All heavy atoms as an XYZ file, in Angstrom:
683
protein
N      24.297      7.632      1.770
C      24.436      7.499      0.394
C      23.665      6.199     -0.117
O      24.003      5.132      0.386
C      25.927      7.460      0.011
C      26.170      7.607     -1.425
S      27.113      9.135     -1.567
C      27.478      9.029     -3.255
N      22.833      6.354     -1.083
C      22.040      5.222     -1.587
C      22.317      4.947     -3.006
O      22.607      5.828     -3.794
C      20.539      5.515     -1.376
C      20.168      5.729      0.100
C      20.087      6.910      0.602
C      19.892      4.534      0.865
C      19.721      7.106      1.938
C      19.564      4.734      2.188
C      19.463      5.989      2.733
O      19.136      6.146      4.005
N      22.266      3.624     -3.335
C      22.538      3.173     -4.705
C      21.577      2.089     -5.030
O      21.349      1.220     -4.201
C      23.975      2.735     -4.847
C      24.343      2.295     -6.210
C      25.769      1.870     -6.248
C      26.044      1.207     -7.646
N      27.425      0.594     -7.687
N      21.002      2.096     -6.290
C      20.138      1.033     -6.634
C      20.918     -0.246     -6.883
O      21.982     -0.195     -7.567
C      19.367      1.466     -7.940
C      18.486      2.688     -7.593
C      18.580      0.279     -8.548
C      17.837      3.312     -8.854
N      20.352     -1.412     -6.417
C      20.959     -2.694     -6.635
C      21.099     -2.937     -8.098
O      20.206     -2.722     -8.928
C      20.192     -3.782     -6.001
C      20.724     -5.151     -6.126
C      19.837     -6.138     -5.509
C      20.253     -7.523     -5.937
N      19.274     -8.497     -5.530
N      22.286     -3.433     -8.515
C      22.543     -3.641     -9.950
C      21.524     -4.667    -10.555
O      21.140     -5.625     -9.856
C      23.935     -4.267    -10.094
C      24.389     -4.321    -11.528
C      25.879     -4.648    -11.687
O      26.649     -4.224    -10.834
O      26.187     -5.291    -12.675
N      21.076     -4.388    -11.705
C      20.186     -5.279    -12.436
C      18.733     -4.892    -12.325
O      17.858     -5.383    -13.033
N      18.370     -3.959    -11.396
C      17.074     -3.514    -11.179
C      16.745     -2.279    -12.116
O      17.538     -1.425    -12.236
C      16.768     -3.171     -9.704
C      16.898     -4.222     -8.694
C      16.622     -3.687     -7.237
C      15.925     -5.406     -8.990
N      15.569     -2.334    -12.659
C      15.163     -1.269    -13.544
C      13.696     -0.808    -13.195
O      12.849     -1.674    -12.835
C      15.144     -1.655    -15.024
C      16.564     -2.044    -15.505
C      16.565     -2.390    -16.952
O      15.479     -2.546    -17.594
N      17.748     -2.529    -17.467
N      13.428      0.405    -13.359
C      12.090      0.963    -13.239
C      11.433      0.909    -14.576
O      11.976      1.403    -15.579
C      12.141      2.448    -12.730
C      10.834      3.158    -12.537
C      10.046      2.460    -11.409
C      11.020      4.585    -12.244
N      10.274      0.372    -14.677
C       9.488      0.299    -15.867
C       8.153      0.930    -15.642
O       7.500      0.812    -14.584
C       9.243     -1.144    -16.296
C      10.495     -2.024    -16.519
C      11.034     -1.784    -17.891
N      12.052     -2.790    -18.067
C      12.833     -2.762    -19.089
N      12.701     -1.908    -20.048
N      13.765     -3.686    -19.272
N       7.696      1.633    -16.652
C       6.343      2.219    -16.685
C       5.509      1.363    -17.567
O       5.735      1.275    -18.798
C       6.343      3.663    -17.060
C       4.948      4.303    -16.887
C       4.981      5.801    -17.085
C       3.625      6.373    -16.765
N       3.609      7.772    -17.022
N       4.494      0.812    -17.057
C       3.536      0.043    -17.748
C       2.185      0.588    -17.663
O       1.544      0.637    -16.578
C       3.447     -1.473    -17.357
C       4.882     -2.063    -17.452
C       2.457     -2.272    -18.171
C       5.107     -3.445    -16.789
N       1.714      1.254    -18.762
C       0.499      2.110    -18.693
C       0.727      3.300    -17.745
O       1.683      4.016    -17.977
N      -0.069      3.363    -16.717
C       0.141      4.462    -15.786
C       0.717      3.943    -14.489
O       0.713      4.712    -13.481
C      -1.240      5.240    -15.463
S      -2.462      4.126    -14.844
N       1.265      2.779    -14.462
C       1.916      2.128    -13.308
C       3.333      2.015    -13.450
O       3.863      1.742    -14.535
C       1.232      0.743    -13.035
C      -0.218      0.770    -12.862
N      -0.837      1.135    -11.703
C      -1.217      0.474    -13.745
C      -2.137      1.088    -11.866
N      -2.379      0.685    -13.073
N       4.081      2.210    -12.355
C       5.498      2.024    -12.271
C       5.786      0.719    -11.548
O       5.178      0.423    -10.550
C       6.198      3.244    -11.559
C       6.136      4.515    -12.279
C       5.137      5.473    -12.034
C       7.116      4.808    -13.213
C       5.097      6.678    -12.754
C       7.075      6.058    -13.888
C       6.085      6.911    -13.616
O       6.031      8.135    -14.308
N       6.821     -0.008    -12.043
C       7.256     -1.209    -11.403
C       8.735     -1.303    -11.451
O       9.359     -0.996    -12.355
C       6.611     -2.429    -12.189
C       5.180     -2.467    -12.123
S       4.585     -3.947    -12.910
C       2.803     -3.519    -12.991
N       9.311     -1.933    -10.392
C      10.681     -2.241    -10.349
C      10.785     -3.736    -10.716
O      10.117     -4.554    -10.154
C      11.266     -2.003     -8.938
C      11.186     -0.557     -8.510
C      12.780     -2.486     -8.897
C      11.601     -0.333     -7.105
N      11.633     -4.019    -11.650
C      11.828     -5.410    -12.157
C      13.326     -5.653    -12.206
O      14.140     -4.757    -12.357
C      11.169     -5.655    -13.536
C       9.657     -5.521    -13.443
C      11.772     -4.722    -14.562
N      13.679     -6.947    -12.225
C      15.050     -7.347    -12.391
C      15.210     -7.713    -13.897
O      14.464     -8.511    -14.469
C      15.387     -8.581    -11.531
C      16.853     -8.922    -11.494
C      17.121     -9.953    -10.481
O      16.260    -10.437     -9.738
O      18.304    -10.285    -10.354
N      16.222     -7.107    -14.457
C      16.489     -7.361    -15.954
C      17.958     -7.902    -16.091
O      18.884     -7.394    -15.445
C      16.358     -6.126    -16.688
N      18.100     -8.845    -16.939
C      19.453     -9.386    -17.273
C      19.428     -9.896    -18.642
O      18.515    -10.614    -19.120
C      19.662    -10.652    -16.373
S      21.284    -11.388    -16.550
N      20.472     -9.377    -19.438
C      20.592     -9.737    -20.869
C      19.362     -9.538    -21.672
O      18.912    -10.389    -22.510
C      20.999    -11.225    -20.976
C      22.316    -11.495    -20.355
O      23.261    -10.610    -20.356
N      22.572    -12.683    -19.871
N      18.686     -8.403    -21.380
C      17.463     -8.082    -22.140
C      16.184     -8.808    -21.751
O      15.094     -8.611    -22.276
N      16.328     -9.738    -20.734
C      15.203    -10.457    -20.277
C      14.747     -9.846    -18.924
O      15.553     -9.406    -18.123
C      15.507    -11.918    -20.057
C      16.006    -12.642    -21.325
C      14.927    -12.728    -22.354
O      13.764    -12.981    -22.053
N      15.309    -12.464    -23.579
N      13.440     -9.854    -18.684
C      12.844     -9.342    -17.481
C      12.334    -10.443    -16.585
O      11.594    -11.322    -17.073
C      11.764     -8.295    -17.671
C      11.186     -7.855    -16.412
C      12.278     -7.098    -18.463
N      12.819    -10.502    -15.377
C      12.389    -11.519    -14.424
C      11.140    -11.004    -13.679
O      11.226    -10.013    -12.966
C      13.525    -11.788    -13.341
C      13.069    -12.859    -12.344
O      11.968    -13.299    -12.335
N      14.081    -13.282    -11.565
N       9.932    -11.602    -13.900
C       8.809    -11.092    -13.321
C       8.431    -11.781    -12.071
O       7.277    -11.613    -11.531
C       7.676    -11.226    -14.340
C       7.813    -10.448    -15.636
S       7.886     -8.619    -15.379
C       6.142     -8.327    -15.100
N       9.336    -12.609    -11.452
C       8.972    -13.299    -10.261
C       8.974    -12.289     -9.093
O       8.226    -12.561     -8.130
C       9.963    -14.464     -9.985
O      11.236    -13.956     -9.834
N       9.778    -11.304     -9.080
C       9.760    -10.293     -8.003
C       9.499     -8.944     -8.702
O      10.447     -8.318     -9.179
C      11.081    -10.264     -7.234
C      11.319    -11.510     -6.441
O      10.382    -12.036     -5.830
N      12.447    -12.068     -6.444
N       8.284     -8.462     -8.584
C       7.964     -7.184     -9.194
C       7.366     -6.311     -8.025
O       6.713     -6.713     -7.159
C       6.825     -7.376    -10.232
C       6.387     -5.946    -10.775
C       7.306     -8.232    -11.397
N       7.925     -5.059     -8.012
C       7.506     -4.119     -6.974
C       6.846     -2.919     -7.596
O       7.356     -2.318     -8.552
C       8.743     -3.566     -6.139
C       9.563     -4.729     -5.518
C      10.555     -5.448     -6.323
C       9.257     -5.168     -4.276
C      11.243     -6.404     -5.686
C       9.939     -6.271     -3.704
C      10.941     -6.925     -4.472
O      11.627     -7.921     -3.877
N       5.600     -2.708     -7.163
C       4.828     -1.629     -7.685
C       5.053     -0.318     -6.957
O       5.180     -0.336     -5.738
C       3.374     -1.996     -7.593
O       2.540     -0.943     -8.142
N       5.172      0.756     -7.678
C       5.420      2.100     -7.096
C       4.399      3.101     -7.537
O       3.919      2.997     -8.609
C       6.827      2.616     -7.605
C       8.076      2.130     -6.968
C       8.270      0.614     -7.247
C       9.274      2.915     -7.347
N       4.134      3.983     -6.629
C       3.268      5.149     -6.946
C       4.166      6.196     -7.591
O       5.365      6.064     -7.596
C       2.464      5.653     -5.710
C       3.354      6.219     -4.701
O       4.491      6.627     -4.907
N       2.801      6.243     -3.433
N       3.546      7.307     -8.060
C       4.242      8.361     -8.741
C       5.416      8.898     -7.827
O       6.463      9.210     -8.424
C       3.324      9.445     -9.218
C       2.396      8.999    -10.320
O       2.638      8.008    -10.952
O       1.366      9.652    -10.505
N       5.103      9.163     -6.567
C       6.079      9.721     -5.728
C       7.337      8.774     -5.506
O       8.466      9.227     -5.577
C       5.411     10.104     -4.335
O       4.385     10.918     -4.559
C       6.502     10.820     -3.426
N       7.007      7.518     -5.260
C       8.083      6.615     -5.096
C       8.905      6.417     -6.353
O      10.132      6.309     -6.292
C       7.517      5.170     -4.671
N       8.302      6.450     -7.510
C       8.997      6.404     -8.811
C       9.861      7.614     -8.969
O      10.972      7.458     -9.432
C       7.939      6.324     -9.999
N       9.421      8.793     -8.504
C      10.205      9.991     -8.616
C      11.506      9.810     -7.742
O      12.619     10.147     -8.207
C       9.436     11.252     -8.115
C      10.239     12.502     -8.039
C      10.377     13.116     -9.338
C       9.486     13.502     -7.078
N      11.334      9.339     -6.552
C      12.466      9.094     -5.666
C      13.440      8.096     -6.267
O      14.664      8.325     -6.302
C      11.974      8.601     -4.307
C      11.142      9.657     -3.579
C      13.152      8.162     -3.423
C      10.367      9.199     -2.336
N      12.902      6.993     -6.803
C      13.670      5.969     -7.452
C      14.541      6.526     -8.630
O      15.727      6.289     -8.828
C      12.840      4.855     -7.957
C      13.556      3.630     -8.499
C      13.957      3.476     -9.806
C      14.023      2.533     -7.697
N      14.618      2.319     -9.932
C      14.666      1.704     -8.692
C      13.916      2.148     -6.470
C      15.274      0.413     -8.299
C      14.538      0.964     -6.018
C      15.192      0.118     -6.962
N      13.921      7.324     -9.503
C      14.519      7.942    -10.660
C      15.642      8.912    -10.138
O      16.754      8.940    -10.760
C      13.516      8.730    -11.459
C      12.621      7.813    -12.224
C      11.486      8.511    -12.838
O      10.979      9.553    -12.333
N      10.904      7.991    -13.928
N      15.413      9.649     -9.065
C      16.429     10.561     -8.597
C      17.655      9.769     -8.053
O      18.764     10.196     -8.205
C      15.937     11.535     -7.574
C      15.312     12.720     -8.210
N      14.089     12.707     -8.784
C      15.717     14.029     -8.298
C      13.733     13.913     -9.226
N      14.745     14.752     -8.984
N      17.438      8.640     -7.432
C      18.499      7.842     -6.888
C      19.347      7.317     -8.111
O      20.538      7.313     -8.138
C      18.035      6.704     -6.045
C      17.400      7.156     -4.751
C      19.184      5.690     -5.688
C      16.694      6.121     -3.916
N      18.561      6.871     -9.105
C      19.208      6.402    -10.373
C      20.032      7.467    -11.087
O      21.059      7.120    -11.746
N      19.662      8.712    -10.880
C      20.394      9.801    -11.514
C      21.547     10.284    -10.659
O      22.097     11.399    -10.882
C      19.386     10.915    -11.931
C      18.569     10.501    -13.048
O      18.868      9.705    -13.829
N      17.319     11.168    -13.043
N      21.801      9.637     -9.564
C      22.897     10.004     -8.673
C      22.542     10.827     -7.463
O      23.490     11.175     -6.728
N      21.324     11.088     -7.281
C      20.951     11.781     -6.034
C      20.807     10.821     -4.905
O      19.905      9.995     -4.898
C      19.567     12.581     -6.266
S      18.940     13.532     -4.900
N      21.710     10.808     -4.020
C      21.793      9.717     -3.016
C      21.574     10.187     -1.614
O      21.796      9.448     -0.743
C      23.034      8.954     -3.206
N      21.180     11.422     -1.385
C      21.116     11.984     -0.064
C      19.542     12.144      0.232
O      18.855     12.650     -0.637
C      21.820     13.301      0.012
C      21.594     14.010      1.337
O      22.283     13.723      2.290
O      20.737     14.940      1.344
N      19.078     11.673      1.382
C      17.699     11.844      1.723
C      17.177     13.249      1.677
O      16.024     13.458      1.303
C      17.428     11.082      3.047
O      18.090     11.699      4.052
N      18.001     14.205      2.073
C      17.604     15.598      2.015
C      17.370     16.077      0.621
O      16.401     16.803      0.260
N      18.319     15.698     -0.305
C      18.039     16.032     -1.714
C      16.813     15.406     -2.294
O      16.111     15.994     -3.077
C      19.293     15.687     -2.541
C      20.527     16.404     -2.222
C      21.712     15.907     -3.033
O      22.100     14.779     -2.767
O      22.197     16.605     -3.926
N      16.624     14.155     -1.930
C      15.416     13.424     -2.409
C      14.131     14.100     -1.931
O      13.223     14.253     -2.642
C      15.478     11.930     -1.979
C      16.626     11.128     -2.642
C      16.766      9.837     -1.873
C      16.400     10.926     -4.113
N      14.172     14.493     -0.570
C      13.047     15.139     -0.067
C      12.734     16.499     -0.721
O      11.581     16.873     -1.040
C      13.238     15.306      1.441
N      13.827     17.223     -1.058
C      13.669     18.478     -1.789
C      13.088     18.245     -3.117
O      12.255     19.081     -3.602
C      15.052     19.156     -1.940
N      13.438     17.191     -3.791
C      12.880     16.844     -5.133
C      11.368     16.555     -4.970
O      10.566     16.923     -5.852
C      13.584     15.650     -5.744
N      10.971     15.907     -3.947
C       9.593     15.567     -3.697
C       8.811     16.919     -3.427
O       7.730     17.125     -3.921
C       9.417     14.623     -2.497
C       7.962     14.501     -2.058
C       9.954     13.176     -2.861
N       9.400     17.790     -2.604
C       8.755     19.091     -2.348
C       8.584     19.910     -3.614
O       7.608     20.615     -3.830
C       9.659     19.885     -1.378
S       9.603     19.287      0.385
N       9.576     19.832     -4.485
C       9.554     20.577     -5.795
C       8.441     20.058     -6.671
O       7.710     20.771     -7.329
C      10.864     20.513     -6.516
C      10.892     21.387     -7.775
C      12.303     21.398     -8.410
O      13.306     21.461     -7.675
O      12.318     21.227     -9.626
N       8.265     18.729     -6.631
C       7.269     18.070     -7.578
C       5.832     18.154     -6.982
O       4.863     18.185     -7.764
C       7.604     16.629     -7.780
N       5.752     18.112     -5.685
C       4.447     18.094     -5.011
C       4.441     19.176     -3.974
O       5.430     19.512     -3.329
C       4.185     16.755     -4.377
C       4.281     15.583     -5.395
C       5.475     14.857     -5.398
C       3.260     15.295     -6.202
C       5.575     13.795     -6.297
C       3.416     14.233     -7.103
C       4.563     13.492     -7.164
O       4.667     12.495     -7.995
N       3.269     19.723     -3.646
C       3.178     20.796     -2.620
C       3.080     20.170     -1.234
O       2.019     19.962     -0.695
C       1.890     21.609     -2.882
N       4.296     19.752     -0.748
C       4.315     19.143      0.586
C       5.408     19.865      1.383
O       6.340     20.486      0.888
C       4.683     17.655      0.513
C       3.564     16.857     -0.143
C       5.968     17.337     -0.174
N       5.247     19.832      2.670
C       6.240     20.359      3.665
C       7.500     19.527      3.675
O       7.419     18.290      3.566
C       5.537     20.297      5.062
C       6.400     20.861      6.087
O       6.581     22.070      6.164
O       6.939     19.972      6.867
N       8.657     20.220      3.791
C       9.962     19.481      3.799
C      10.003     18.418      4.882
O      10.535     17.351      4.636
C      11.060     20.549      3.988
C      12.463     19.888      3.947
S      12.735     19.133      2.309
C      14.552     18.855      2.432
N       9.508     18.735      6.088
C       9.561     17.746      7.176
C       8.795     16.489      6.817
O       9.215     15.382      7.039
C       9.082     18.364      8.494
N       7.587     16.647      6.201
C       6.800     15.546      5.805
C       7.488     14.758      4.683
O       7.464     13.525      4.689
C       5.408     16.022      5.308
C       4.508     16.511      6.451
O       4.771     16.142      7.616
O       3.594     17.333      6.250
N       8.020     15.485      3.791
C       8.686     14.807      2.584
C       9.879     13.998      3.079
O      10.126     12.876      2.703
C       9.123     15.863      1.564
N      10.708     14.612      3.974
C      11.825     13.915      4.545
C      11.448     12.637      5.264
O      12.072     11.599      5.063
C      12.664     14.855      5.409
C      13.990     14.286      5.956
C      14.864     13.911      4.824
C      14.649     15.338      6.809
N      10.428     12.725      6.079
C       9.922     11.560      6.820
C       9.489     10.494      5.821
O       9.830      9.301      5.940
C       8.719     11.983      7.787
C       8.257     10.773      8.621
C       6.950     11.101      9.283
N       5.807     11.223      8.253
C       5.093     12.285      8.088
N       5.268     13.409      8.831
N       4.152     12.322      7.163
N       8.712     10.836      4.812
C       8.313      9.854      3.809
C       9.413      9.260      3.018
O       9.355      8.052      2.701
C       7.206     10.552      2.958
C       5.897     10.856      3.630
O       5.695     10.339      4.731
O       5.152     11.658      3.095
N      10.380     10.067      2.620
C      11.505      9.585      1.807
C      12.346      8.637      2.655
O      12.674      7.519      2.200
C      12.413     10.757      1.383
C      13.774     10.298      0.960
C      11.718     11.518      0.253
N      12.593      8.982      3.918
C      13.336      8.022      4.730
C      12.633      6.744      4.992
O      13.243      5.722      5.064
C      13.729      8.759      6.059
C      14.760      9.844      5.886
C      15.086     10.600      7.082
O      14.349     10.544      8.083
O      16.111     11.296      7.094
N      11.311      6.813      5.139
C      10.496      5.508      5.322
C      10.572      4.661      4.051
O      10.726      3.501      4.187
C       9.063      5.898      5.641
C       8.199      4.652      5.989
C       6.794      4.951      6.409
N       6.125      5.769      5.349
C       5.380      6.896      5.573
N       5.310      7.374      6.765
N       4.805      7.421      4.565
N      10.463      5.327      2.887
C      10.509      4.576      1.636
C      11.901      3.955      1.448
O      12.049      2.815      1.074
C      10.259      5.476      0.457
C      10.165      4.769     -0.832
C       9.085      3.754     -0.972
O       7.907      4.063     -0.994
N       9.451      2.489     -0.889
N      12.969      4.745      1.727
C      14.346      4.214      1.629
C      14.588      2.976      2.553
O      15.171      2.025      2.128
C      15.374      5.296      1.945
C      15.373      6.456      0.915
C      16.258      7.568      1.415
C      15.838      5.984     -0.522
N      14.087      3.048      3.746
C      14.268      2.028      4.714
C      13.482      0.686      4.193
O      14.042     -0.420      4.371
C      13.668      2.368      6.105
N      12.316      0.891      3.622
C      11.523     -0.189      3.032
C      12.383     -0.851      1.887
O      12.497     -2.075      1.797
C      10.245      0.248      2.574
C       9.330     -0.838      2.060
C       7.918     -0.360      1.744
O       7.267      0.127      2.576
O       7.545     -0.504      0.493
N      12.868      0.016      0.964
C      13.658     -0.576     -0.138
C      14.908     -1.260      0.326
O      15.318     -2.312     -0.234
C      14.008      0.564     -1.178
C      12.804      1.015     -1.943
C      11.611      0.394     -2.183
C      12.668      2.252     -2.656
N      10.819      1.098     -3.018
C      11.476      2.256     -3.325
C      13.562      3.329     -2.809
C      11.053      3.371     -4.078
C      13.141      4.413     -3.530
C      11.897      4.367     -4.171
N      15.530     -0.711      1.375
C      16.758     -1.327      1.879
C      16.442     -2.708      2.451
O      17.125     -3.666      2.324
C      17.406     -0.438      2.915
C      18.784     -0.811      3.285
C      19.517      0.258      4.052
C      20.939     -0.225      4.284
N      21.755      0.719      4.914
N      15.303     -2.759      3.250
C      14.845     -4.031      3.864
C      14.584     -5.147      2.747
O      14.864     -6.273      2.991
C      13.663     -3.829      4.699
N      14.084     -4.636      1.705
C      13.801     -5.624      0.539
C      15.054     -5.863     -0.363
O      14.983     -6.723     -1.210
C      12.647     -5.050     -0.460
C      11.307     -5.189      0.068
C      10.506     -4.061      0.283
C      10.735     -6.377      0.408
C       9.244     -4.186      0.782
C       9.506     -6.558      0.901
C       8.734     -5.448      1.122
N      16.166     -5.245     -0.069
C      17.440     -5.431     -0.793
C      17.444     -4.760     -2.128
O      18.184     -5.082     -3.007
N      16.584     -3.742     -2.339
C      16.525     -3.048     -3.585
C      17.541     -1.900     -3.786
O      17.860     -1.584     -4.903
C      15.101     -2.473     -3.854
C      13.949     -3.470     -3.778
C      12.593     -2.742     -3.937
C      14.118     -4.535     -4.854
N      17.931     -1.417     -2.581
C      19.042     -0.359     -2.597
C      20.128     -0.724     -1.649
O      19.823     -1.552     -0.738
C      18.511      1.056     -2.320
C      17.805      1.082     -0.907
C      17.542      1.485     -3.437
C      17.417      2.447     -0.451
N      21.252     -0.177     -1.875
C      22.395     -0.405     -1.017
C      22.825      0.918     -0.322
O      22.513      1.989     -0.830
C      23.571     -0.961     -1.784
C      23.194     -2.218     -2.519
C      24.264     -2.647     -3.519
O      25.073     -1.816     -3.999
O      24.246     -3.820     -3.887
């Protein structure tokens, strides 16, 4: 089960997605994480309560024409990276 660390928000700036830390309406730009469209999709689904890697992989398969095994591998790799950076719990 995955949950986004409190205070982090996904922002779309132009055609780019970024994870930033926001507090009291202010954005801390010292730690900004850039995401591609697929990673942003995964992040949004976690934020909407989808916290299972299988469900996240299914969402990737639905949005993009990819095999479930490939999507699951990529989702798990992305989740591990975010966890290592302390972005998700």
